[in-house]
N, C-alpha and C positions, 0 to 999 in steps of 0.2 A: 333754430335755424343757424347753420354754420356758414360763415363767409370767409373765403380766401381771396384776398385782393392783391394784385401785383400791379403797381403803377410805374410806367416807364415814360419819362418826359425827355424828349429830345428838343432842347431849346438852343438855338444858335445865338451867340452873343453878338449883337449888332454894334453896340457901343460900350466900351469899357474904359473907365478912367482910373488911374492908379496914382496915389499920393505917397511920396517917399520912395526912393530907389533902394536904399539899404535898410536892413533890419525889418521890423514889422511894416506891413503895407496896409493901406486902407483902399478899398476898391468900391466902385459903383458900376452897376451893369444894367443894360436894357437888352432884353432877349425876345426873340420870336421863334416859334417852332411848332411841333406837332406832339400832342399828348396821346399816349396809348395806355389802356388799362385792361387787364385780363381779370375777370371776375368769375369765380367758381363758387356756387351756392348749393348747399344741401338743406332741403326741407325735411326734417325728421318726422314731421307729422304725417305727411303723405308719401315719404320715401323718394321724392323726386330730386334729381341733381341737375342743375342748370349751369351752363358755361356761357358767359357773355363777353363779347369783345367790344369795348368802347374806344372811340378815337375822335380827335378834333383839334382844331387850331388853338394855340395858346400864346400868351405873351407874359413877360415878367419884368419886374423892377427889383433890383437887389442892392444891398450895401453890406460890406463886411470887412473884417480884418484878418490878415493871414501872416504867417511867418514862413519865408521861403526856405525849403529844405534842399532843393536841388534845382537844376535847370528847368525842369518841367513839373515840379511837385511842390506843394506847400501844405501846411496844416493851418486850419483856421475856423472861423465862425462866420456865418452869413445869415442875414435876415432878409426876407424877400416878400413881395406880394406877387401872386401868380393868378392869372385869369385862365381857367381851364374848364370849359364846357365841352363834354364829350357825348356822342350819340352812339346808339346801337340799335339793331333791328329796324333799320330805316326801310319804310315801305309806303305804299299808298292805298287808300280805300278805293272802292269801286268808283267813287265820284272824283277821284284824283287828289283827294286831300292827304297831306302827309301825316303819317303816324310813326312814332319812334320812342325809344326809351332815352332819357337824357339824364346825365349825371353832372352836377355842377360841383367842382372841387376848387372853386375860386376862394382865395383867402390868403392870410398871412402865414408864414412858416419860418422855421429856423433850421439851418444845416450846420452841423459840427463834424469835423473830420479831416481826412486826407483828401486834398483836391489834386487831380492829375490833369495836366494840359496836354493835348495831342498836337 
């Protein structure tokens, strides 16, 4: 079975603290937002291909260090904890009971790279 997964998280930073103004900076963040995941699966046993769209509310806590490159860009590393439970195929049974597929991507992570602020 082949899986192609694309995760897009749109998390708005509610609270951000920055230590040091010049040179390397240390940052702490609290974020709320919406998680979106596109999942394309191919089952080679029976030849079926399935596309599923998951989405749901999420929040995150993060801390990291960065080096400012320009007015709106920096390069750095960030460690975070993100809560991300997403649902797809939300429906009801004949008795009115909810049925859905749920994907839980809650956990710790690390980001390294170029950060752009808009």
